[in-house]
Each structure stands twice: as C-alpha cells, then as structure tokens.
N, C-alpha and C positions, 0 to 999 in steps of 0.2 A: 586448532580448528580455524579454517579461513573465515574471514568476515566478508560477507557479500553486501556491498553497498549499492543502493539505487539512488538516482537523482530524484529531485522533486518531480520533474517532468516524467520520468519513468514510472514513478508511483502513480502520478496523475493518469497517464495513458493506460497503464495496466489496470488500474482501478476502474476506470470508465469502461474499458473492454469487458471486464468481469461483470460490470453492472448492465451490460447489454448495449453500450454505445459504440457503434462501429467506428473504425479509424477515419473513414470518410467524413462522418458527421463531426468528429473531433477536429479535423483539419478545417472544416468550414466555419466552425465557431471560433471566436477569439479566445485567448487563454483565460481571461477573467470569467467568461461564460462557462468554460470547461471546469474551472475551479468551483464555481457555484454549483454546477451539477454534481461534482465530486462531493462537496460538502453536504449536499442534500441526501446523498446515499450513505456516506461514511461519518457524517457529523463533525468533521474537522478538516482543516486544510491539509493537503498532501505533504507539506513540509513537516507538520507535526507527526504524521505517520512515518515519514522518512526517519525522523529522529527516534521515534519509539522502536522502529525496526532495527536501527543501529544499536540502540541501548540493549535490546533483547539479546543481541549477539555478543555484547561486550560486558554484560553484567558481572559485577564482582562476586555475586552469589551464584555459584556454579549451577545449583538446581533451578535457578531462574533463567538460565541461558537457553536459547534455542540452538539446535544442531542443524546447521545448513550444509553439512558436508555431503548430504545425499539429495539429489534431485532438487536443486535450489529453487527453481521456479515454482515448484509445488508448494514450498514453504511460504513464499510470498503470497501465493494465491490463497492459501489457508489463513494466513494472517489477515488479509483483506476481507475474506469471507467472515472471519470471526468478528472483525470490527463492524462489518455490515450487520451482522446478526445482533450484536449487543446494542446497537443504536436503537433498536426497536423494543428493547426490554424496558 
C-alpha cells in the first residue's frame, strides 16, 4: 500500500480550505497567522497532524492503518474533518 505524504504547508492550506478560508485570504495573511487560524480550528499545529497522518499509514498494527490506495484526497479530507469534530467534544 503506498504511503501518501503531505508537507506541513499542504496540511495547513488544505485544512484552512476545508474550514472555509479561501486561498486568497490565506495568501494575504502571513504564515504565522494562518497557523494560528489552523490551530483554532483543529486544536494543534499542522506539523503534528502531518506526523499523525504519516503514522496512521505506517502503523505496525495492521488494523490501525488507514488505506489510502483509493481516492487519496478524500482520506485526508476525512482525517481533517474528524480532527475538527473531536476538538469540540
């Protein structure tokens, strides 16, 4: 199963898009402001979510792994949505 990696900046941008912040606004703000907006939505730095995303694909416990072989962008979107949901619990 292929491992699909995303950079911190890709996680940051995609997460902000999913949260409703258009690319134009992301480009107007500096990176630190974008990270603060990201943390307000997801509760942590995009680097942490990048690491979790990688770990979920390479976990030694097979039942804990996520399968990214089909429609990979949807998996990242669902991962970010789940994180967004659990911050409010």
